[in-house]
C-alpha positions as a LaTeX table, in Angstrom:
\begin{tabular}{lrrr}
\hline
Residue & $x$ (\AA) & $y$ (\AA) & $z$ (\AA) \\
\hline
Ile1 & 0.19 & $-0.02$ & $-0.35$ \\
Phe2 & 2.89 & 2.39 & 0.87 \\
Ser3 & 4.45 & 1.68 & $-2.10$ \\
Val4 & 1.18 & 2.34 & $-4.37$ \\
Ile5 & 0.97 & 5.65 & $-2.32$ \\
Leu6 & 4.61 & 6.76 & $-2.99$ \\
Asn7 & 4.00 & 5.57 & $-6.85$ \\
Ile8 & 0.99 & 7.85 & $-6.98$ \\
Ser9 & 2.31 & 10.59 & $-5.78$ \\
Phe10 & 5.39 & 11.10 & $-7.99$ \\
Ile11 & 2.93 & 10.66 & $-11.17$ \\
Gln12 & 0.41 & 13.34 & $-9.48$ \\
Ala13 & 3.98 & 15.26 & $-9.07$ \\
Gln14 & 5.41 & 14.96 & $-12.39$ \\
Thr15 & 2.36 & 15.55 & $-14.37$ \\
Pro16 & 2.41 & 19.71 & $-14.66$ \\
Ile17 & 6.13 & 19.04 & $-15.79$ \\
Arg18 & 5.34 & 16.24 & $-18.45$ \\
Asp19 & 2.56 & 18.60 & $-19.66$ \\
Ala20 & 4.54 & 21.40 & $-19.79$ \\
Asp21 & 6.74 & 19.45 & $-21.69$ \\
Asn22 & 4.68 & 18.33 & $-24.16$ \\
Asp23 & 3.37 & 21.98 & $-24.54$ \\
Phe24 & 6.92 & 23.60 & $-25.11$ \\
Gln25 & 7.71 & 21.03 & $-27.61$ \\
Asn26 & 4.45 & 21.59 & $-29.40$ \\
Cys27 & 5.14 & 25.80 & $-29.36$ \\
Arg28 & 1.61 & 26.01 & $-26.70$ \\
Phe29 & 4.82 & 28.49 & $-24.52$ \\
Gln30 & 1.99 & 29.90 & $-22.73$ \\
Asn31 & 0.81 & 27.23 & $-21.07$ \\
Ala32 & 4.49 & 25.15 & $-21.02$ \\
Leu33 & 5.24 & 28.13 & $-18.90$ \\
Asp34 & 1.63 & 27.55 & $-16.58$ \\
Asn35 & 2.49 & 24.04 & $-16.07$ \\
Tyr36 & 6.22 & 24.52 & $-15.48$ \\
Gln37 & 5.77 & 27.05 & $-12.43$ \\
Lys38 & 2.51 & 25.30 & $-11.10$ \\
Gly39 & 4.88 & 22.17 & $-11.11$ \\
Met40 & 7.74 & 23.68 & $-9.51$ \\
Arg41 & 6.62 & 23.51 & $-5.93$ \\
Lys42 & 6.22 & 19.44 & $-6.55$ \\
Ile43 & 9.83 & 18.88 & $-7.33$ \\
Ser44 & 11.59 & 21.04 & $-5.36$ \\
Lys45 & 13.46 & 17.89 & $-3.71$ \\
Asn46 & 15.20 & 17.26 & $-6.91$ \\
Pro47 & 17.83 & 19.72 & $-7.60$ \\
Val48 & 18.65 & 18.34 & $-10.77$ \\
Glu49 & 14.79 & 18.32 & $-12.51$ \\
Val50 & 14.85 & 22.19 & $-10.77$ \\
Arg51 & 17.59 & 23.52 & $-13.02$ \\
Arg52 & 16.72 & 21.59 & $-16.08$ \\
Val53 & 12.82 & 22.80 & $-15.72$ \\
Thr54 & 14.08 & 26.72 & $-14.95$ \\
Tyr55 & 16.15 & 26.54 & $-17.82$ \\
Gln56 & 13.02 & 25.61 & $-19.73$ \\
Ile57 & 10.75 & 28.55 & $-17.26$ \\
Ala58 & 13.97 & 31.25 & $-19.26$ \\
Glu59 & 13.49 & 29.68 & $-22.64$ \\
Cys60 & 9.36 & 30.61 & $-22.93$ \\
Tyr61 & 10.28 & 34.17 & $-21.61$ \\
Arg62 & 12.56 & 33.90 & $-24.45$ \\
Ile63 & 10.45 & 32.95 & $-26.82$ \\
Met64 & 7.69 & 35.03 & $-26.49$ \\
Gly65 & 9.66 & 38.27 & $-25.88$ \\
Asn66 & 9.81 & 38.69 & $-22.19$ \\
Leu67 & 13.64 & 39.28 & $-22.24$ \\
Lys68 & 14.11 & 41.09 & $-18.57$ \\
Lys69 & 12.33 & 37.61 & $-17.02$ \\
Ala70 & 14.43 & 35.52 & $-19.46$ \\
Glu71 & 17.93 & 37.62 & $-18.60$ \\
Gln72 & 16.78 & 37.17 & $-14.55$ \\
Thr73 & 16.30 & 33.10 & $-15.02$ \\
Tyr74 & 19.22 & 32.82 & $-16.98$ \\
Leu75 & 21.53 & 34.44 & $-14.29$ \\
Arg76 & 19.99 & 32.15 & $-11.53$ \\
Leu77 & 21.39 & 29.19 & $-13.37$ \\
Glu78 & 24.75 & 30.72 & $-14.19$ \\
Lys79 & 25.52 & 31.49 & $-10.43$ \\
Lys80 & 24.03 & 27.50 & $-9.85$ \\
Asn81 & 26.77 & 26.77 & $-12.60$ \\
Tyr82 & 23.59 & 24.85 & $-14.82$ \\
Gln83 & 26.31 & 25.86 & $-17.83$ \\
Lys84 & 28.43 & 22.62 & $-16.91$ \\
Asp85 & 25.50 & 20.48 & $-18.12$ \\
Asn86 & 24.40 & 22.46 & $-20.71$ \\
Pro87 & 26.58 & 25.60 & $-21.84$ \\
Met88 & 23.85 & 26.47 & $-24.15$ \\
Leu89 & 22.75 & 28.75 & $-21.33$ \\
Phe90 & 26.20 & 31.23 & $-22.50$ \\
Phe91 & 24.93 & 31.11 & $-25.99$ \\
Gln92 & 21.28 & 32.51 & $-25.05$ \\
Leu93 & 22.70 & 34.73 & $-22.44$ \\
Gly94 & 24.76 & 36.07 & $-25.48$ \\
Ser95 & 21.38 & 36.18 & $-27.49$ \\
Ile96 & 19.54 & 38.09 & $-24.53$ \\
Tyr97 & 22.28 & 40.72 & $-24.64$ \\
Gln98 & 22.77 & 40.92 & $-28.19$ \\
Leu99 & 18.93 & 41.94 & $-28.66$ \\
Gln100 & 19.16 & 44.41 & $-25.70$ \\
Gly101 & 22.08 & 45.85 & $-27.92$ \\
Lys102 & 24.77 & 45.12 & $-25.28$ \\
Tyr103 & 27.73 & 43.73 & $-27.70$ \\
Asp104 & 30.07 & 43.62 & $-24.96$ \\
Leu105 & 28.26 & 41.52 & $-22.63$ \\
Ala106 & 27.21 & 39.71 & $-25.50$ \\
Leu107 & 30.49 & 38.99 & $-27.10$ \\
Lys108 & 31.86 & 37.55 & $-23.14$ \\
Tyr109 & 29.07 & 34.89 & $-23.52$ \\
Tyr110 & 29.22 & 34.05 & $-27.11$ \\
Glu111 & 33.14 & 33.55 & $-26.75$ \\
Ala112 & 32.51 & 31.35 & $-23.70$ \\
Tyr113 & 30.21 & 29.28 & $-25.34$ \\
Lys114 & 32.51 & 29.13 & $-28.48$ \\
Lys115 & 34.93 & 27.78 & $-26.60$ \\
Arg116 & 32.36 & 24.97 & $-25.24$ \\
Val117 & 31.25 & 24.51 & $-28.43$ \\
Pro118 & 33.09 & 25.39 & $-31.42$ \\
Asp119 & 32.00 & 23.31 & $-34.23$ \\
Asp120 & 28.26 & 25.35 & $-33.44$ \\
Pro121 & 27.82 & 26.85 & $-37.02$ \\
Arg122 & 25.64 & 29.70 & $-35.93$ \\
Ile123 & 28.27 & 30.88 & $-32.90$ \\
Asn124 & 30.99 & 32.88 & $-35.73$ \\
Val125 & 28.04 & 34.23 & $-37.36$ \\
Arg126 & 26.45 & 36.06 & $-33.80$ \\
Ile127 & 30.18 & 36.86 & $-32.72$ \\
Glu128 & 30.88 & 38.86 & $-36.22$ \\
Gly129 & 27.23 & 40.55 & $-35.77$ \\
Ser130 & 28.17 & 41.97 & $-32.11$ \\
Gln131 & 31.76 & 43.43 & $-33.80$ \\
Lys132 & 30.02 & 44.73 & $-36.68$ \\
Ala133 & 27.31 & 46.33 & $-34.50$ \\
Lys134 & 29.24 & 49.04 & $-32.93$ \\
Tyr135 & 30.60 & 50.20 & $-36.81$ \\
Trp136 & 26.62 & 50.01 & $-38.06$ \\
Asn137 & 25.36 & 52.19 & $-35.74$ \\
Glu138 & 28.10 & 55.12 & $-35.32$ \\
Asn139 & 27.40 & 55.07 & $-39.39$ \\
Pro140 & 24.02 & 54.67 & $-40.30$ \\
Thr141 & 22.76 & 54.96 & $-44.28$ \\
Arg142 & 20.60 & 57.96 & $-44.72$ \\
Tyr143 & 17.72 & 56.21 & $-44.14$ \\
Glu144 & 14.85 & 57.89 & $-42.15$ \\
Val145 & 12.08 & 55.94 & $-40.16$ \\
Glu146 & 9.26 & 56.78 & $-38.17$ \\
Asn147 & 6.53 & 54.95 & $-35.96$ \\
Leu148 & 3.35 & 54.84 & $-38.42$ \\
Lys149 & 1.50 & 55.98 & $-35.36$ \\
Lys150 & $-2.05$ & 55.87 & $-36.97$ \\
Leu151 & $-2.11$ & 52.34 & $-38.12$ \\
Asn152 & $-0.63$ & 50.98 & $-34.70$ \\
Ser153 & $-2.68$ & 49.55 & $-31.77$ \\
Lys154 & $-1.35$ & 48.72 & $-28.18$ \\
Gln155 & $-1.01$ & 44.64 & $-29.33$ \\
Asp156 & 0.93 & 43.78 & $-32.23$ \\
Asp157 & 0.23 & 45.30 & $-35.79$ \\
Trp158 & 3.11 & 43.72 & $-38.32$ \\
Ala159 & 3.79 & 42.59 & $-41.87$ \\
Pro160 & 2.36 & 45.53 & $-43.96$ \\
Arg161 & 2.06 & 44.35 & $-47.49$ \\
Trp162 & 0.13 & 46.05 & $-50.63$ \\
Gly163 & $-3.75$ & 44.61 & $-51.02$ \\
Asn164 & $-3.85$ & 45.34 & $-54.81$ \\
Pro165 & 0.03 & 45.95 & $-55.37$ \\
Glu166 & $-0.46$ & 47.80 & $-58.73$ \\
Lys167 & $-2.35$ & 50.71 & $-57.36$ \\
Ser168 & $-0.76$ & 50.18 & $-54.03$ \\
Thr169 & $-3.59$ & 52.12 & $-52.69$ \\
Met170 & $-4.25$ & 49.87 & $-49.78$ \\
Leu171 & $-2.32$ & 48.62 & $-47.16$ \\
Thr172 & $-3.04$ & 45.41 & $-45.36$ \\
Phe173 & $-1.07$ & 44.28 & $-42.21$ \\
Thr174 & $-1.70$ & 41.62 & $-39.21$ \\
Ser175 & $-3.18$ & 42.89 & $-35.83$ \\
Asn176 & $-4.03$ & 40.78 & $-32.52$ \\
Arg177 & $-5.47$ & 43.79 & $-31.31$ \\
Lys178 & $-9.08$ & 44.13 & $-29.85$ \\
Gly179 & $-11.56$ & 43.39 & $-31.91$ \\
Ser180 & $-9.98$ & 40.22 & $-33.67$ \\
Lys181 & $-12.32$ & 37.41 & $-33.89$ \\
Gly182 & $-10.10$ & 35.05 & $-31.92$ \\
Asp183 & $-9.96$ & 36.35 & $-28.16$ \\
Gly184 & $-7.77$ & 34.89 & $-25.64$ \\
Gly185 & $-6.69$ & 31.84 & $-26.95$ \\
Asp186 & $-3.16$ & 32.03 & $-28.77$ \\
Glu187 & $-0.94$ & 29.65 & $-26.68$ \\
Trp188 & 2.10 & 30.50 & $-28.20$ \\
Thr189 & 1.76 & 34.03 & $-26.56$ \\
Gly190 & $-1.12$ & 34.01 & $-24.28$ \\
Gly191 & $-2.61$ & 37.02 & $-26.05$ \\
Asp192 & $-5.39$ & 37.57 & $-29.00$ \\
Phe193 & $-5.78$ & 35.45 & $-31.69$ \\
Ser194 & $-4.51$ & 37.46 & $-34.77$ \\
Asp195 & $-6.47$ & 39.01 & $-38.10$ \\
Ile196 & $-5.83$ & 40.61 & $-41.38$ \\
Tyr197 & $-6.76$ & 44.58 & $-41.46$ \\
Phe198 & $-6.21$ & 47.41 & $-44.04$ \\
Val199 & $-6.37$ & 50.91 & $-44.88$ \\
Glu200 & $-6.40$ & 52.84 & $-47.46$ \\
Lys201 & $-4.64$ & 56.01 & $-49.29$ \\
Pro202 & $-7.01$ & 58.85 & $-49.10$ \\
Lys203 & $-8.49$ & 60.13 & $-52.89$ \\
Ser204 & $-7.87$ & 63.31 & $-52.26$ \\
Lys205 & $-4.76$ & 65.13 & $-54.69$ \\
Asn206 & $-2.69$ & 65.56 & $-51.32$ \\
Thr207 & 0.31 & 64.21 & $-52.21$ \\
Glu208 & 2.21 & 63.97 & $-48.79$ \\
Trp209 & 3.94 & 61.08 & $-47.97$ \\
Pro210 & 3.31 & 59.07 & $-45.90$ \\
Pro211 & $-0.12$ & 60.26 & $-46.41$ \\
Ala212 & $-1.54$ & 62.16 & $-43.33$ \\
Glu213 & $-4.78$ & 60.77 & $-43.05$ \\
Trp214 & $-5.76$ & 57.04 & $-43.96$ \\
Thr215 & $-9.41$ & 55.69 & $-43.95$ \\
Pro216 & $-10.16$ & 54.06 & $-40.85$ \\
Thr217 & $-9.02$ & 50.35 & $-39.82$ \\
Lys218 & $-10.97$ & 47.52 & $-41.07$ \\
Pro219 & $-11.31$ & 44.02 & $-40.68$ \\
Ile220 & $-10.04$ & 42.57 & $-44.73$ \\
Asp221 & $-13.41$ & 40.74 & $-44.35$ \\
Glu222 & $-16.15$ & 39.97 & $-42.34$ \\
Asp223 & $-17.52$ & 36.68 & $-43.53$ \\
Glu224 & $-15.10$ & 34.43 & $-42.01$ \\
Ala225 & $-13.06$ & 33.54 & $-45.70$ \\
Val226 & $-10.23$ & 35.19 & $-44.42$ \\
Asn227 & $-10.39$ & 36.59 & $-40.92$ \\
Ser228 & $-11.73$ & 33.70 & $-38.95$ \\
Pro229 & $-11.64$ & 32.66 & $-34.93$ \\
Val230 & $-7.96$ & 31.19 & $-35.33$ \\
Ser231 & $-4.75$ & 33.47 & $-36.00$ \\
Glu232 & $-4.52$ & 34.62 & $-39.96$ \\
Gly233 & $-1.39$ & 36.55 & $-41.58$ \\
Glu234 & 0.64 & 37.98 & $-43.14$ \\
Leu235 & $-1.42$ & 38.82 & $-46.51$ \\
Thr236 & 0.05 & 38.91 & $-50.15$ \\
Ala237 & $-2.41$ & 40.06 & $-53.22$ \\
Asn238 & $-1.77$ & 39.77 & $-57.05$ \\
Arg239 & $-1.48$ & 42.44 & $-59.17$ \\
Lys240 & $-5.16$ & 43.74 & $-58.78$ \\
Gly241 & $-5.99$ & 42.18 & $-55.50$ \\
Ser242 & $-8.59$ & 40.14 & $-56.72$ \\
Gln243 & $-6.46$ & 36.91 & $-55.25$ \\
Val244 & $-4.99$ & 36.76 & $-51.90$ \\
Tyr245 & $-2.56$ & 34.06 & $-49.98$ \\
Phe246 & $-2.07$ & 34.61 & $-46.27$ \\
Thr247 & $-1.26$ & 32.23 & $-43.26$ \\
Arg248 & $-3.60$ & 30.71 & $-40.84$ \\
Cys249 & $-2.67$ & 28.83 & $-38.03$ \\
Pro250 & $-5.40$ & 26.64 & $-36.54$ \\
His251 & $-6.47$ & 25.50 & $-33.09$ \\
Asp252 & $-7.21$ & 22.84 & $-31.34$ \\
Lys253 & $-6.58$ & 22.32 & $-27.70$ \\
Lys254 & $-6.91$ & 18.69 & $-27.72$ \\
Gln255 & $-3.99$ & 17.57 & $-30.46$ \\
Val256 & $-1.04$ & 19.93 & $-32.68$ \\
Lys257 & $-2.08$ & 21.75 & $-35.64$ \\
Tyr258 & 0.24 & 23.54 & $-37.80$ \\
Cys259 & 0.01 & 26.35 & $-39.74$ \\
Asn260 & $-0.15$ & 26.51 & $-43.77$ \\
Ile261 & $-0.98$ & 28.74 & $-46.70$ \\
Tyr262 & $-4.13$ & 29.76 & $-48.00$ \\
Thr263 & $-5.53$ & 31.29 & $-51.24$ \\
Ala264 & $-9.26$ & 33.17 & $-51.36$ \\
Ala265 & $-10.58$ & 34.89 & $-54.89$ \\
Lys266 & $-12.45$ & 38.49 & $-54.11$ \\
Lys267 & $-15.75$ & 37.84 & $-54.31$ \\
Gly268 & $-18.37$ & 41.33 & $-54.24$ \\
Asn269 & $-16.43$ & 43.15 & $-51.13$ \\
Gly270 & $-15.67$ & 39.91 & $-49.54$ \\
Phe271 & $-13.91$ & 36.89 & $-50.65$ \\
Ala272 & $-14.51$ & 32.95 & $-51.51$ \\
Ala273 & $-13.77$ & 30.28 & $-49.43$ \\
Ala274 & $-10.19$ & 30.34 & $-48.65$ \\
Glu275 & $-8.48$ & 26.77 & $-49.78$ \\
Met276 & $-5.19$ & 25.55 & $-48.35$ \\
Ile277 & $-2.32$ & 25.70 & $-50.81$ \\
Glu278 & $-0.11$ & 22.43 & $-50.65$ \\
Leu279 & 3.41 & 22.85 & $-50.41$ \\
Gly280 & 5.28 & 20.10 & $-48.67$ \\
Pro281 & 4.54 & 16.89 & $-45.87$ \\
Asp282 & 2.29 & 17.44 & $-43.17$ \\
Ser283 & 2.78 & 18.18 & $-39.45$ \\
Phe284 & 5.50 & 21.50 & $-40.58$ \\
Asn285 & 4.35 & 24.80 & $-41.03$ \\
Tyr286 & 4.18 & 26.86 & $-44.18$ \\
Val287 & 4.00 & 30.76 & $-43.27$ \\
His288 & 4.93 & 33.93 & $-44.98$ \\
Pro289 & 3.82 & 34.02 & $-48.70$ \\
Tyr290 & 4.81 & 36.06 & $-51.37$ \\
Ile291 & 3.42 & 35.78 & $-54.67$ \\
Ser292 & 5.23 & 37.59 & $-57.68$ \\
Met293 & 3.53 & 39.72 & $-59.91$ \\
Asp294 & 2.86 & 37.32 & $-62.93$ \\
Glu295 & 1.80 & 34.41 & $-59.69$ \\
Leu296 & 3.40 & 32.07 & $-61.07$ \\
Thr297 & 5.73 & 31.89 & $-58.31$ \\
Leu298 & 5.14 & 32.02 & $-54.26$ \\
Tyr299 & 8.07 & 32.68 & $-52.15$ \\
Phe300 & 7.46 & 31.35 & $-47.96$ \\
Ser301 & 8.93 & 29.80 & $-45.27$ \\
Ser302 & 8.88 & 26.39 & $-43.81$ \\
Asn303 & 10.37 & 24.16 & $-40.94$ \\
Lys304 & 10.04 & 21.16 & $-42.78$ \\
Pro305 & 12.83 & 18.50 & $-43.69$ \\
Gly306 & 15.51 & 19.00 & $-45.70$ \\
Gly307 & 16.36 & 22.93 & $-45.02$ \\
Lys308 & 19.15 & 24.24 & $-43.26$ \\
Gly309 & 18.20 & 25.68 & $-40.16$ \\
Gly310 & 14.85 & 26.61 & $-38.08$ \\
Tyr311 & 12.77 & 28.38 & $-40.83$ \\
Asp312 & 14.25 & 28.51 & $-44.55$ \\
Ile313 & 12.88 & 29.97 & $-47.38$ \\
Tyr314 & 11.45 & 28.60 & $-50.38$ \\
Lys315 & 10.00 & 29.25 & $-53.48$ \\
Ala316 & 6.73 & 26.94 & $-55.05$ \\
Thr317 & 6.16 & 27.40 & $-58.77$ \\
Arg318 & 3.81 & 26.72 & $-61.64$ \\
Thr319 & 2.99 & 27.17 & $-65.28$ \\
Lys320 & $-0.11$ & 28.62 & $-65.12$ \\
Lys321 & $-2.30$ & 30.86 & $-62.39$ \\
Thr322 & $-5.02$ & 28.38 & $-62.09$ \\
Gly323 & $-2.96$ & 25.46 & $-61.69$ \\
Lys324 & $-1.20$ & 24.39 & $-58.45$ \\
Phe325 & 2.35 & 24.57 & $-57.33$ \\
Asn326 & 3.95 & 22.04 & $-58.25$ \\
Thr327 & 7.28 & 22.26 & $-58.08$ \\
Ile328 & 9.01 & 23.55 & $-54.92$ \\
Val329 & 12.68 & 24.96 & $-54.27$ \\
Asn330 & 14.55 & 25.80 & $-51.42$ \\
Leu331 & 16.71 & 29.02 & $-52.01$ \\
Gly332 & 19.88 & 27.92 & $-51.22$ \\
Asp333 & 23.16 & 27.95 & $-48.80$ \\
Gln334 & 23.48 & 31.93 & $-50.24$ \\
Ile335 & 20.36 & 33.19 & $-48.33$ \\
Asn336 & 19.19 & 30.16 & $-46.03$ \\
Thr337 & 21.14 & 29.41 & $-42.99$ \\
Glu338 & 21.48 & 27.57 & $-39.39$ \\
Gly339 & 19.45 & 30.28 & $-38.30$ \\
Gln340 & 15.91 & 31.15 & $-39.18$ \\
Glu341 & 15.22 & 32.97 & $-42.29$ \\
Val342 & 11.46 & 34.38 & $-42.87$ \\
Phe343 & 9.22 & 37.10 & $-43.80$ \\
Pro344 & 10.32 & 37.12 & $-47.92$ \\
Ala345 & 9.41 & 39.77 & $-50.06$ \\
Leu346 & 10.41 & 40.81 & $-53.68$ \\
Arg347 & 10.72 & 44.25 & $-55.23$ \\
Gly348 & 10.74 & 43.66 & $-59.09$ \\
Asp349 & 11.57 & 40.77 & $-60.10$ \\
Ser350 & 14.91 & 39.95 & $-58.71$ \\
Ala351 & 15.30 & 41.77 & $-55.01$ \\
Leu352 & 14.44 & 39.81 & $-52.38$ \\
Tyr353 & 14.30 & 41.37 & $-49.13$ \\
Phe354 & 13.61 & 39.01 & $-45.52$ \\
Ser355 & 14.56 & 38.69 & $-42.53$ \\
Ser356 & 16.99 & 36.53 & $-40.54$ \\
Asp357 & 19.12 & 35.75 & $-37.45$ \\
Gly358 & 21.50 & 33.48 & $-39.32$ \\
His359 & 23.50 & 36.18 & $-40.95$ \\
Pro360 & 25.28 & 38.74 & $-39.14$ \\
Gly361 & 23.41 & 40.97 & $-37.54$ \\
Leu362 & 22.85 & 43.74 & $-34.57$ \\
Gly363 & 20.18 & 41.42 & $-32.74$ \\
Gly364 & 17.37 & 39.68 & $-33.36$ \\
Leu365 & 15.81 & 39.31 & $-36.96$ \\
Asp366 & 17.25 & 41.77 & $-39.13$ \\
Ile367 & 16.42 & 42.42 & $-42.88$ \\
Phe368 & 18.46 & 41.79 & $-45.49$ \\
Val369 & 18.21 & 42.14 & $-49.59$ \\
Ser370 & 19.84 & 40.11 & $-51.97$ \\
Thr371 & 19.58 & 39.96 & $-55.85$ \\
Tyr372 & 19.28 & 37.54 & $-58.34$ \\
Arg373 & 21.77 & 37.51 & $-61.36$ \\
Asn374 & 23.12 & 34.90 & $-63.57$ \\
Asn375 & 20.95 & 31.80 & $-62.11$ \\
Glu376 & 22.10 & 32.82 & $-58.41$ \\
Trp377 & 21.22 & 34.92 & $-55.45$ \\
Ser378 & 24.06 & 37.68 & $-54.19$ \\
Lys379 & 25.85 & 37.53 & $-51.03$ \\
Pro380 & 22.55 & 39.27 & $-48.45$ \\
Glu381 & 23.13 & 42.69 & $-47.84$ \\
Asn382 & 22.38 & 44.13 & $-43.56$ \\
Met383 & 20.18 & 47.11 & $-44.41$ \\
Gly384 & 21.94 & 48.87 & $-41.45$ \\
Val385 & 20.47 & 51.36 & $-39.01$ \\
Pro386 & 18.10 & 52.59 & $-38.52$ \\
Ile387 & 16.28 & 50.39 & $-40.75$ \\
Asn388 & 17.90 & 47.09 & $-38.07$ \\
Ser389 & 18.23 & 47.44 & $-34.44$ \\
Cys390 & 19.07 & 45.35 & $-32.14$ \\
Tyr391 & 15.30 & 44.61 & $-31.86$ \\
Asp392 & 13.44 & 42.39 & $-34.52$ \\
Glu393 & 12.39 & 43.80 & $-37.91$ \\
Ile394 & 10.17 & 41.76 & $-40.19$ \\
Gly395 & 8.19 & 42.28 & $-43.65$ \\
Met396 & 9.69 & 45.19 & $-45.77$ \\
Ile397 & 7.82 & 46.35 & $-48.25$ \\
Phe398 & 8.43 & 49.76 & $-51.01$ \\
Asp399 & 5.72 & 52.22 & $-52.15$ \\
Asp400 & 6.82 & 52.84 & $-55.96$ \\
Gln401 & 4.73 & 55.65 & $-56.88$ \\
Glu402 & 6.51 & 58.89 & $-57.44$ \\
Val403 & 6.07 & 61.45 & $-54.84$ \\
Leu404 & 8.04 & 64.79 & $-54.19$ \\
Asp405 & 10.12 & 65.31 & $-51.50$ \\
Pro406 & 8.89 & 68.18 & $-50.28$ \\
Lys407 & 12.60 & 69.56 & $-48.96$ \\
Ser408 & 14.42 & 69.31 & $-52.01$ \\
Lys409 & 11.18 & 69.68 & $-55.16$ \\
Val410 & 12.84 & 66.05 & $-56.48$ \\
Pro411 & 11.51 & 61.94 & $-56.28$ \\
Tyr412 & 12.10 & 60.01 & $-53.12$ \\
Leu413 & 15.20 & 57.48 & $-53.79$ \\
Ser414 & 13.11 & 55.08 & $-51.90$ \\
Lys415 & 9.94 & 54.78 & $-49.54$ \\
Gly416 & 8.20 & 52.05 & $-47.97$ \\
Phe417 & 7.07 & 50.33 & $-44.77$ \\
Phe418 & 8.23 & 47.02 & $-42.50$ \\
Ser419 & 7.50 & 45.85 & $-38.52$ \\
Ser420 & 9.26 & 46.22 & $-36.01$ \\
Asn421 & 9.05 & 45.63 & $-32.08$ \\
Arg422 & 12.02 & 48.41 & $-30.71$ \\
Asp423 & 11.47 & 50.39 & $-28.47$ \\
Gly424 & 9.23 & 53.87 & $-28.04$ \\
Gly425 & 6.65 & 52.13 & $-30.28$ \\
Glu426 & 2.72 & 52.12 & $-29.96$ \\
Gly427 & 3.09 & 48.62 & $-28.78$ \\
Gly428 & 4.60 & 45.24 & $-29.13$ \\
Asp429 & 5.40 & 44.95 & $-33.06$ \\
Asp430 & 4.31 & 48.46 & $-34.67$ \\
Ile431 & 4.41 & 49.62 & $-38.50$ \\
Tyr432 & 7.05 & 52.08 & $-39.44$ \\
Tyr433 & 7.43 & 53.75 & $-42.56$ \\
Phe434 & 11.12 & 54.62 & $-44.07$ \\
Leu435 & 12.09 & 56.89 & $-46.63$ \\
Leu436 & 15.43 & 58.16 & $-48.66$ \\
Arg437 & 15.94 & 61.37 & $-49.59$ \\
Pro438 & 17.62 & 62.25 & $-52.71$ \\
Ile439 & 21.20 & 64.28 & $-52.58$ \\
Val440 & 20.49 & 67.61 & $-54.13$ \\
Tyr441 & 23.26 & 70.22 & $-54.64$ \\
Thr442 & 23.07 & 74.11 & $-55.65$ \\
Leu443 & 26.20 & 75.19 & $-56.81$ \\
Ala444 & 26.47 & 79.34 & $-57.31$ \\
Gly445 & 29.07 & 81.43 & $-58.81$ \\
Tyr446 & 30.29 & 83.24 & $-61.43$ \\
Ile447 & 31.98 & 81.59 & $-64.92$ \\
Arg448 & 34.92 & 82.96 & $-66.04$ \\
Asp449 & 36.33 & 83.04 & $-69.67$ \\
Glu450 & 40.49 & 81.61 & $-68.75$ \\
Ala451 & 41.71 & 84.41 & $-71.33$ \\
Thr452 & 39.73 & 87.27 & $-70.31$ \\
Leu453 & 38.65 & 86.54 & $-67.16$ \\
\hline
\end{tabular}
């Protein structure tokens, strides 16, 4: 009887931790955090398990973006010498400090990790990024970046995309702001589910950029063809906006569901029923679509097998607009790394903009650009400061409509939108606009004849 009681007590003590491990494995990080904390008291007499669970709690905080609590938890483990058993603690502390812009501390922990795990292909990139960060910050590019306050909420707003690329008058974006169809159920973040919203440029002749006034923010649809009670995001549209492609992440508390890319045709003021696009084997995520202007190539990110890192960028091609995407190709080692490559977007036919933490950067996800020439992608170039920061920058698009810079009376060289969770925003992720003014010189003086002066 005593043995049975002990066995039952042991199982009860382990249940929240087992549930937490299962939640963590399946990316339900808020649930995992709750269960780890709930089960901590029941394993207090097992110091090895306490340290392991404490590390998992730190991981949950880091992944969900609570860097302060993640740092505190990692440092407690360092004091207990947890790095002796798990040197990854050094790597994660380096990541935390790089994300905070504390590059000297980041280098300290990255170097310590490299001594323990010299063969990790990610570490040299992280060290290089931390070393270059000082130069990038001291030598910013001429881009000007501002928060697009009229569009942002207290929640997360990200992935700006054109809803009608040909005219570039409708801007779509993803948000989990209040009013979205799904409430309080995202087990990844603990927040609400996300929907796709849009605004439009005013029809007045005012050519100010970015527009001083936008139409009120509205959901992309009301009939749940695109927006539904689960999370949708990262919409991309064909040239006229008559066909859209977007991410949808189904939700089921009883079993793990995976994100897929869906497409829907415009129908009146709404959309026809959305259909899933088959892009690879089940049990993996397919996210962040971007459709080419001829609608024959779909770029996306996935963690499916055969990639180089966590998420790689792929392209799927077809021979006609109404056909299935039947040829799927990884963009290769020049683009993809052992890290994460996400949020691909094209400018024209050959310039690919994407976010990565696997190329040398300032911290988190930086935006890079690569050009396709002679059947190969060029080495990705970091967009530098102030486009990038020590935080996450994602989802860059351009507005190529000609607009005069009021200062120089000459068209802007470049302008557009991206999103970032940097300090000073309205909420978590915010939408920002950027612009690049032309350099205009005015010369004044006299021209004289060489002989007669």
